[in-house]
MOPAC internal coordinates of N, CA, C and O (Angstrom, degrees):
PM7 1SCF
backbone

  N    0.0000 0     0.00 0     0.00 0    0    0    0
  C    1.4267 1     0.00 0     0.00 0    1    0    0
  C    1.4820 1   106.53 1     0.00 0    2    1    0
  O    1.2310 1   120.05 1   -39.61 1    3    2    1
  N    1.3171 1   117.50 1   140.39 1    3    2    1
  C    1.4285 1   118.77 1   169.94 1    5    3    2
  C    1.4447 1   114.92 1   -67.60 1    6    5    3
  O    1.2310 1   118.55 1   -24.54 1    7    6    5
  N    1.3170 1   120.36 1   155.46 1    7    6    5
  C    1.4419 1   123.44 1  -175.07 1    9    7    6
  C    1.5055 1   109.69 1   -75.39 1   10    9    7
  O    1.2310 1   119.42 1   151.30 1   11   10    9
  N    1.2979 1   118.71 1   -28.70 1   11   10    9
  C    1.5115 1   120.06 1   176.77 1   13   11   10
  C    1.4633 1   108.09 1   -99.92 1   14   13   11
  O    1.2310 1   122.59 1   -12.83 1   15   14   13
  N    1.3241 1   112.65 1   167.17 1   15   14   13
  C    1.5436 1   117.47 1   177.62 1   17   15   14
  C    1.5252 1   107.60 1   -77.91 1   18   17   15
  O    1.2310 1   120.55 1   -33.21 1   19   18   17
  N    1.2731 1   116.56 1   146.79 1   19   18   17
  C    1.4535 1   122.00 1   175.78 1   21   19   18
  C    1.4805 1   109.34 1  -132.65 1   22   21   19
  O    1.2310 1   120.67 1   -17.28 1   23   22   21
  N    1.2944 1   116.32 1   162.72 1   23   22   21
  C    1.5065 1   118.25 1  -179.00 1   25   23   22
  C    1.5256 1   110.62 1   -70.85 1   26   25   23
  O    1.2310 1   118.97 1   148.19 1   27   26   25
  N    1.3286 1   119.57 1   -31.81 1   27   26   25
  C    1.4293 1   120.69 1   175.34 1   29   27   26
  C    1.5477 1   109.96 1   -64.91 1   30   29   27
  O    1.2310 1   120.43 1   131.21 1   31   30   29
  N    1.3467 1   116.78 1   -48.79 1   31   30   29
  C    1.4752 1   117.91 1   179.02 1   33   31   30
  C    1.5277 1   113.62 1   -63.65 1   34   33   31
  O    1.2310 1   120.75 1   145.78 1   35   34   33
  N    1.3582 1   116.16 1   -34.22 1   35   34   33
  C    1.4489 1   115.92 1   175.17 1   37   35   34
  C    1.4744 1   116.29 1   -66.82 1   38   37   35
  O    1.2310 1   120.10 1   166.55 1   39   38   37
  N    1.3993 1   117.42 1   -13.45 1   39   38   37
  C    1.4473 1   121.15 1   179.58 1   41   39   38
  C    1.4925 1   107.33 1   -78.93 1   42   41   39
  O    1.2310 1   118.50 1   168.44 1   43   42   41
  N    1.3154 1   120.46 1   -11.56 1   43   42   41
  C    1.4472 1   124.36 1   174.98 1   45   43   42
  C    1.4468 1   114.50 1  -123.22 1   46   45   43
  O    1.2310 1   121.17 1  -112.35 1   47   46   45
  N    1.3898 1   115.36 1    67.65 1   47   46   45
  C    1.4898 1   118.05 1  -178.13 1   49   47   46
  C    1.5119 1   112.64 1   -58.42 1   50   49   47
  O    1.2310 1   120.99 1   -36.84 1   51   50   49
  N    1.3024 1   115.71 1   143.16 1   51   50   49
  C    1.4462 1   119.80 1   172.32 1   53   51   50
  C    1.5495 1   108.71 1    81.87 1   54   53   51
  O    1.2310 1   119.01 1  -170.02 1   55   54   53
  N    1.3371 1   119.49 1     9.98 1   55   54   53
  C    1.4658 1   121.17 1  -173.70 1   57   55   54
  C    1.4801 1   115.91 1   -95.29 1   58   57   55
  O    1.2310 1   120.01 1  -170.11 1   59   58   57
  N    1.2942 1   117.59 1     9.89 1   59   58   57
  C    1.4506 1   123.05 1  -174.34 1   61   59   58
  C    1.5046 1   111.38 1   -44.72 1   62   61   59
  O    1.2310 1   118.99 1   132.79 1   63   62   61
  N    1.3191 1   119.53 1   -47.21 1   63   62   61
  C    1.4585 1   123.07 1  -166.96 1   65   63   62
  C    1.5119 1   109.71 1  -101.98 1   66   65   63
  O    1.2310 1   118.18 1   167.13 1   67   66   65
  N    1.3636 1   121.08 1   -12.87 1   67   66   65
  C    1.4263 1   119.12 1  -177.72 1   69   67   66
  C    1.5209 1   114.87 1  -113.20 1   70   69   67
  O    1.2310 1   118.97 1   164.62 1   71   70   69
  N    1.2562 1   119.57 1   -15.38 1   71   70   69
  C    1.4797 1   122.19 1  -175.45 1   73   71   70
  C    1.5709 1   105.15 1  -126.79 1   74   73   71
  O    1.2310 1   120.28 1   -54.37 1   75   74   73
  N    1.3033 1   117.06 1   125.63 1   75   74   73
  C    1.4261 1   122.39 1   176.07 1   77   75   74
  C    1.5417 1   109.07 1   -90.54 1   78   77   75
  O    1.2310 1   120.58 1   -50.59 1   79   78   77
  N    1.2690 1   116.51 1   129.41 1   79   78   77
  C    1.4578 1   122.03 1  -177.16 1   81   79   78
  C    1.5709 1   112.79 1  -127.59 1   82   81   79
  O    1.2310 1   120.88 1   -44.63 1   83   82   81
  N    1.2286 1   115.92 1   135.37 1   83   82   81
  C    1.4825 1   124.98 1   166.98 1   85   83   82
  C    1.4394 1   109.58 1  -126.73 1   86   85   83
  O    1.2310 1   117.01 1   -49.84 1   87   86   85
  N    1.2479 1   123.29 1   130.16 1   87   86   85
  C    1.4723 1   123.18 1  -175.45 1   89   87   86
  C    1.5481 1   110.20 1  -147.67 1   90   89   87
  O    1.2310 1   122.28 1   -25.89 1   91   90   89
  N    1.2915 1   113.25 1   154.11 1   91   90   89
  C    1.4546 1   123.83 1   177.66 1   93   91   90
  C    1.5095 1   107.90 1  -138.11 1   94   93   91
  O    1.2310 1   120.54 1   -54.14 1   95   94   93
  N    1.3217 1   116.57 1   125.86 1   95   94   93
  C    1.4491 1   120.66 1   173.42 1   97   95   94
  C    1.4889 1   113.50 1  -115.34 1   98   97   95
  O    1.2310 1   121.20 1   -17.08 1   99   98   97
  N    1.2989 1   115.31 1   162.92 1   99   98   97
  C    1.4630 1   120.80 1  -178.74 1  101   99   98
  C    1.5511 1   109.73 1  -171.46 1  102  101   99
  O    1.2310 1   121.61 1    -0.88 1  103  102  101
  N    1.3147 1   114.53 1   179.12 1  103  102  101
  C    1.4485 1   116.42 1   173.95 1  105  103  102
  C    1.5672 1   109.26 1   153.08 1  106  105  103
  O    1.2310 1   122.36 1    10.15 1  107  106  105
  N    1.3011 1   113.09 1  -169.85 1  107  106  105
  C    1.4758 1   120.72 1   174.21 1  109  107  106
  C    1.5014 1   106.22 1  -109.73 1  110  109  107
  O    1.2310 1   120.09 1   -60.16 1  111  110  109
  N    1.3180 1   117.43 1   119.84 1  111  110  109
  C    1.4473 1   117.73 1  -174.32 1  113  111  110
  C    1.5595 1   115.27 1   -55.72 1  114  113  111
  O    1.2310 1   121.39 1   -51.29 1  115  114  113
  N    1.3319 1   114.94 1   128.71 1  115  114  113
  C    1.4208 1   120.54 1  -177.81 1  117  115  114
  C    1.4950 1   117.31 1    84.88 1  118  117  115
  O    1.2310 1   120.08 1   169.06 1  119  118  117
  N    1.3665 1   117.45 1   -10.94 1  119  118  117
  C    1.5042 1   116.67 1  -176.71 1  121  119  118
  C    1.5395 1   110.59 1  -128.59 1  122  121  119
  O    1.2310 1   118.99 1   132.95 1  123  122  121
  N    1.3191 1   119.54 1   -47.05 1  123  122  121
  C    1.4477 1   122.01 1  -175.78 1  125  123  122
  C    1.5080 1   111.33 1  -125.23 1  126  125  123
  O    1.2310 1   119.05 1   -46.01 1  127  126  125
  N    1.2853 1   119.42 1   133.99 1  127  126  125
  C    1.5267 1   124.52 1   176.87 1  129  127  126
  C    1.5022 1   107.81 1  -126.64 1  130  129  127
  O    1.2310 1   120.22 1   -53.10 1  131  130  129
  N    1.3723 1   117.18 1   126.90 1  131  130  129
  C    1.4978 1   119.76 1   177.35 1  133  131  130
  C    1.4798 1   109.26 1  -131.56 1  134  133  131
  O    1.2310 1   123.95 1   -33.44 1  135  134  133
  N    1.3933 1   110.02 1   146.56 1  135  134  133
  C    1.4663 1   116.54 1   176.41 1  137  135  134
  C    1.4970 1   104.43 1  -144.87 1  138  137  135
  O    1.2310 1   122.69 1   -42.54 1  139  138  137
  N    1.3310 1   112.46 1   137.46 1  139  138  137
  C    1.4617 1   119.31 1   172.96 1  141  139  138
  C    1.4655 1   106.51 1  -142.03 1  142  141  139
  O    1.2310 1   123.17 1   -26.18 1  143  142  141
  N    1.3565 1   111.54 1   153.82 1  143  142  141
  C    1.4964 1   117.88 1  -177.32 1  145  143  142
  C    1.4785 1   114.94 1  -172.45 1  146  145  143
  O    1.2310 1   121.25 1    -4.82 1  147  146  145
  N    1.2659 1   115.22 1   175.18 1  147  146  145
  C    1.4994 1   121.63 1   174.65 1  149  147  146
  C    1.5554 1   105.52 1  -122.92 1  150  149  147
  O    1.2310 1   122.44 1   -53.31 1  151  150  149
  N    1.2684 1   112.93 1   126.69 1  151  150  149
  C    1.5414 1   124.59 1   176.88 1  153  151  150
  C    1.4939 1   107.85 1  -106.75 1  154  153  151
  O    1.2310 1   121.36 1   -61.85 1  155  154  153
  N    1.3299 1   115.00 1   118.15 1  155  154  153
  C    1.4798 1   118.11 1   177.21 1  157  155  154
  C    1.5368 1   106.86 1  -112.79 1  158  157  155
  O    1.2310 1   120.98 1   -58.38 1  159  158  157
  N    1.3701 1   115.74 1   121.62 1  159  158  157
  C    1.4141 1   121.37 1  -172.37 1  161  159  158
  C    1.5632 1   108.79 1   -89.83 1  162  161  159
  O    1.2310 1   119.04 1   -13.15 1  163  162  161
  N    1.3549 1   119.43 1   166.85 1  163  162  161
  C    1.4928 1   121.10 1  -175.96 1  165  163  162
  C    1.5402 1   112.47 1   -60.34 1  166  165  163
  O    1.2310 1   119.54 1   154.15 1  167  166  165
  N    1.3291 1   118.49 1   -25.85 1  167  166  165
  C    1.4379 1   122.47 1  -177.57 1  169  167  166
  C    1.5443 1   108.55 1   -84.73 1  170  169  167
  O    1.2310 1   118.54 1  -177.72 1  171  170  169
  N    1.3073 1   120.39 1     2.28 1  171  170  169
  C    1.4156 1   123.75 1   177.30 1  173  171  170
  C    1.5469 1   115.43 1    91.15 1  174  173  171
  O    1.2310 1   119.89 1   170.69 1  175  174  173
  N    1.3349 1   117.81 1    -9.31 1  175  174  173
  C    1.3952 1   119.33 1   172.72 1  177  175  174
  C    1.5211 1   111.92 1   -64.60 1  178  177  175
  O    1.2310 1   122.71 1   -44.05 1  179  178  177
  N    1.3318 1   112.41 1   135.95 1  179  178  177
  C    1.5094 1   117.51 1  -177.02 1  181  179  178
  C    1.5828 1   107.59 1  -123.10 1  182  181  179
  O    1.2310 1   121.10 1   -41.46 1  183  182  181
  N    1.2547 1   115.49 1   138.54 1  183  182  181
  C    1.4732 1   119.42 1   179.42 1  185  183  182
  C    1.5407 1   109.58 1  -127.96 1  186  185  183
  O    1.2310 1   118.92 1   -46.93 1  187  186  185
  N    1.2634 1   119.67 1   133.07 1  187  186  185
  C    1.4641 1   124.90 1   170.77 1  189  187  186
  C    1.5583 1   105.25 1   -87.27 1  190  189  187
  O    1.2310 1   121.18 1   -44.80 1  191  190  189
  N    1.3430 1   115.34 1   135.20 1  191  190  189
  C    1.4399 1   118.82 1  -176.83 1  193  191  190
  C    1.4817 1   105.53 1  -133.78 1  194  193  191
  O    1.2310 1   118.99 1   -45.19 1  195  194  193
  N    1.4114 1   119.53 1   134.81 1  195  194  193
  C    1.3944 1   121.76 1   173.49 1  197  195  194
  C    1.5301 1   107.68 1  -139.89 1  198  197  195
  O    1.2310 1   119.69 1   -48.67 1  199  198  197
  N    1.3244 1   118.20 1   131.33 1  199  198  197
  C    1.4708 1   123.90 1   178.97 1  201  199  198
  C    1.5380 1   107.18 1  -132.45 1  202  201  199
  O    1.2310 1   122.27 1   -47.38 1  203  202  201
  N    1.3675 1   113.26 1   132.62 1  203  202  201
  C    1.4336 1   115.98 1   171.86 1  205  203  202
  C    1.5017 1   109.50 1  -122.94 1  206  205  203
  O    1.2310 1   118.82 1   -35.81 1  207  206  205
  N    1.3363 1   119.86 1   144.19 1  207  206  205
  C    1.4147 1   123.29 1   176.50 1  209  207  206
  C    1.5432 1   110.36 1  -131.97 1  210  209  207
  O    1.2310 1   122.92 1   -41.67 1  211  210  209
  N    1.2912 1   112.01 1   138.33 1  211  210  209
  C    1.4862 1   118.59 1   177.78 1  213  211  210
  C    1.4913 1   110.80 1  -129.74 1  214  213  211
  O    1.2310 1   120.40 1   -35.18 1  215  214  213
  N    1.3128 1   116.83 1   144.82 1  215  214  213
  C    1.4802 1   118.95 1   175.35 1  217  215  214
  C    1.5426 1   107.85 1  -133.79 1  218  217  215
  O    1.2310 1   123.28 1   -25.60 1  219  218  217
  N    1.3168 1   111.32 1   154.40 1  219  218  217
  C    1.4612 1   115.85 1   179.24 1  221  219  218
  C    1.4981 1   110.37 1   -68.52 1  222  221  219
  O    1.2310 1   118.26 1   -40.92 1  223  222  221
  N    1.3283 1   120.92 1   139.08 1  223  222  221
  C    1.3966 1   123.65 1   179.95 1  225  223  222
  C    1.5334 1   116.33 1   -53.99 1  226  225  223
  O    1.2310 1   121.47 1   152.17 1  227  226  225
  N    1.3947 1   114.79 1   -27.83 1  227  226  225
  C    1.4275 1   119.09 1  -176.90 1  229  227  226
  C    1.5042 1   114.01 1   -89.21 1  230  229  227
  O    1.2310 1   119.50 1  -175.02 1  231  230  229
  N    1.4130 1   118.56 1     4.98 1  231  230  229
  C    1.4074 1   121.73 1  -178.93 1  233  231  230
  C    1.6192 1   106.80 1  -108.79 1  234  233  231
  O    1.2310 1   121.12 1   -47.64 1  235  234  233
  N    1.3182 1   115.46 1   132.36 1  235  234  233
  C    1.3861 1   117.19 1   175.98 1  237  235  234
  C    1.5279 1   111.73 1   -99.14 1  238  237  235
  O    1.2310 1   120.61 1   -57.02 1  239  238  237
  N    1.3039 1   116.44 1   122.98 1  239  238  237
  C    1.4634 1   122.65 1  -178.72 1  241  239  238
  C    1.4703 1   109.00 1  -132.79 1  242  241  239
  O    1.2310 1   119.90 1   -46.02 1  243  242  241
  N    1.3734 1   117.79 1   133.98 1  243  242  241
  C    1.4166 1   123.01 1   177.23 1  245  243  242
  C    1.5030 1   110.78 1   -57.43 1  246  245  243
  O    1.2310 1   118.51 1   -57.46 1  247  246  245
  N    1.3418 1   120.44 1   122.54 1  247  246  245
  C    1.4474 1   120.44 1   177.00 1  249  247  246
  C    1.5062 1   117.43 1   -56.36 1  250  249  247
  O    1.2310 1   119.59 1   151.88 1  251  250  249
  N    1.3184 1   118.39 1   -28.12 1  251  250  249
  C    1.3890 1   122.45 1   176.00 1  253  251  250
  C    1.5811 1   112.91 1   -68.02 1  254  253  251
  O    1.2310 1   120.83 1   151.26 1  255  254  253
  N    1.3375 1   116.03 1   -28.74 1  255  254  253
  C    1.4661 1   118.44 1   176.51 1  257  255  254
  C    1.5225 1   109.69 1   -74.56 1  258  257  255
  O    1.2310 1   119.67 1   144.74 1  259  258  257
  N    1.3293 1   118.23 1   -35.26 1  259  258  257
  C    1.4353 1   122.26 1   177.26 1  261  259  258
  C    1.5189 1   109.27 1   -63.83 1  262  261  259
  O    1.2310 1   120.95 1   129.86 1  263  262  261
  N    1.2934 1   115.79 1   -50.14 1  263  262  261
  C    1.5051 1   119.71 1  -177.99 1  265  263  262
  C    1.4549 1   109.39 1   -63.37 1  266  265  263
  O    1.2310 1   118.45 1   140.14 1  267  266  265
  N    1.2793 1   120.55 1   -39.86 1  267  266  265
  C    1.4692 1   124.14 1   177.33 1  269  267  266
  C    1.5050 1   112.01 1   -59.28 1  270  269  267
  O    1.2310 1   120.69 1   137.53 1  271  270  269
  N    1.3382 1   116.28 1   -42.47 1  271  270  269
  C    1.4753 1   123.56 1  -177.47 1  273  271  270
  C    1.5427 1   108.54 1   -68.45 1  274  273  271
  O    1.2310 1   120.26 1   139.96 1  275  274  273
  N    1.3478 1   117.10 1   -40.04 1  275  274  273
  C    1.5040 1   119.00 1  -179.70 1  277  275  274
  C    1.5223 1   105.72 1   -68.60 1  278  277  275
  O    1.2310 1   116.60 1   143.24 1  279  278  277
  N    1.2310 1   124.07 1   -36.76 1  279  278  277
  C    1.4308 1   122.83 1   175.66 1  281  279  278
  C    1.4917 1   114.12 1   -64.85 1  282  281  279
  O    1.2310 1   121.20 1   136.84 1  283  282  281
  N    1.3292 1   115.31 1   -43.16 1  283  282  281
  C    1.4258 1   119.21 1   175.09 1  285  283  282
  C    1.5189 1   114.37 1   -62.08 1  286  285  283
  O    1.2310 1   119.21 1   137.64 1  287  286  285
  N    1.2834 1   119.12 1   -42.36 1  287  286  285
  C    1.4580 1   125.56 1   174.56 1  289  287  286
  C    1.5243 1   109.82 1   -60.93 1  290  289  287
  O    1.2310 1   119.48 1   133.78 1  291  290  289
  N    1.3750 1   118.61 1   -46.22 1  291  290  289
  C    1.4350 1   120.70 1  -179.98 1  293  291  290
  C    1.6006 1   108.64 1   -60.31 1  294  293  291
  O    1.2310 1   120.02 1   135.99 1  295  294  293
  N    1.2341 1   117.57 1   -44.01 1  295  294  293
  C    1.4921 1   118.35 1  -179.88 1  297  295  294
  C    1.4366 1   111.48 1   -61.50 1  298  297  295
  O    1.2310 1   118.70 1   134.58 1  299  298  297
  N    1.3481 1   120.08 1   -45.42 1  299  298  297
  C    1.4365 1   122.85 1   178.15 1  301  299  298
  C    1.5077 1   114.18 1   -61.92 1  302  301  299
  O    1.2310 1   120.91 1   146.21 1  303  302  301
  N    1.3273 1   115.86 1   -33.79 1  303  302  301
  C    1.4714 1   118.82 1   178.70 1  305  303  302
  C    1.5829 1   110.81 1   -66.70 1  306  305  303
  O    1.2310 1   121.92 1   154.96 1  307  306  305
  N    1.2814 1   113.93 1   -25.04 1  307  306  305
  C    1.4576 1   119.48 1   179.34 1  309  307  306
  C    1.5109 1   113.15 1   -89.96 1  310  309  307
  O    1.2310 1   122.40 1   135.29 1  311  310  309
  N    1.3648 1   113.02 1   -44.71 1  311  310  309
  C    1.4856 1   114.88 1  -175.73 1  313  311  310
  C    1.5655 1   114.28 1   -71.84 1  314  313  311
  O    1.2310 1   121.11 1   144.81 1  315  314  313
  N    1.3283 1   115.49 1   -35.19 1  315  314  313
  C    1.4762 1   118.68 1  -176.97 1  317  315  314
  C    1.4980 1   112.23 1   -58.82 1  318  317  315
  O    1.2310 1   120.11 1   124.29 1  319  318  317
  N    1.3685 1   117.40 1   -55.71 1  319  318  317
  C    1.4862 1   114.99 1  -178.49 1  321  319  318
  C    1.4656 1   113.28 1   -61.29 1  322  321  319
  O    1.2310 1   119.96 1   146.11 1  323  322  321
  N    1.3803 1   117.68 1   -33.89 1  323  322  321
  C    1.4892 1   117.67 1  -179.58 1  325  323  322
  C    1.5256 1   107.66 1   -66.15 1  326  325  323
  O    1.2310 1   118.00 1   142.05 1  327  326  325
  N    1.2994 1   121.41 1   -37.95 1  327  326  325
  C    1.4699 1   120.10 1  -175.01 1  329  327  326
  C    1.5122 1   109.70 1   -73.99 1  330  329  327
  O    1.2310 1   117.96 1   157.23 1  331  330  329
  N    1.3200 1   121.49 1   -22.77 1  331  330  329
  C    1.4477 1   120.71 1  -178.50 1  333  331  330
  C    1.5169 1   108.13 1   -86.09 1  334  333  331
  O    1.2310 1   118.79 1   156.51 1  335  334  333
  N    1.3124 1   119.91 1   -23.49 1  335  334  333
  C    1.4534 1   122.50 1  -179.25 1  337  335  334
  C    1.4721 1   109.72 1   -79.68 1  338  337  335
  O    1.2310 1   117.92 1   139.94 1  339  338  337
  N    1.3983 1   121.57 1   -40.06 1  339  338  337
  C    1.3228 1   125.56 1  -174.90 1  341  339  338
  C    1.4914 1   118.38 1   -72.14 1  342  341  339
  O    1.2310 1   120.10 1   180.00 1  343  342  341

């Protein structure tokens, strides 16, 4: 798990002891937000996840809403393939 909070890790709340996460974020403040990472589940399955978000410079959006959306998308990218395999 990364030492700091990340949007990918926030998509799996309460996962500190069961899900291994490594993530890297970046972007251009106020315009582009990126998050990528590898999520390793307790059964050993590992998924690479990358999410990018862009907003128009003339639109004001709460950064917390953007981060929450990135976390939600990251979780769905992991949960959907797992549900179709099982």
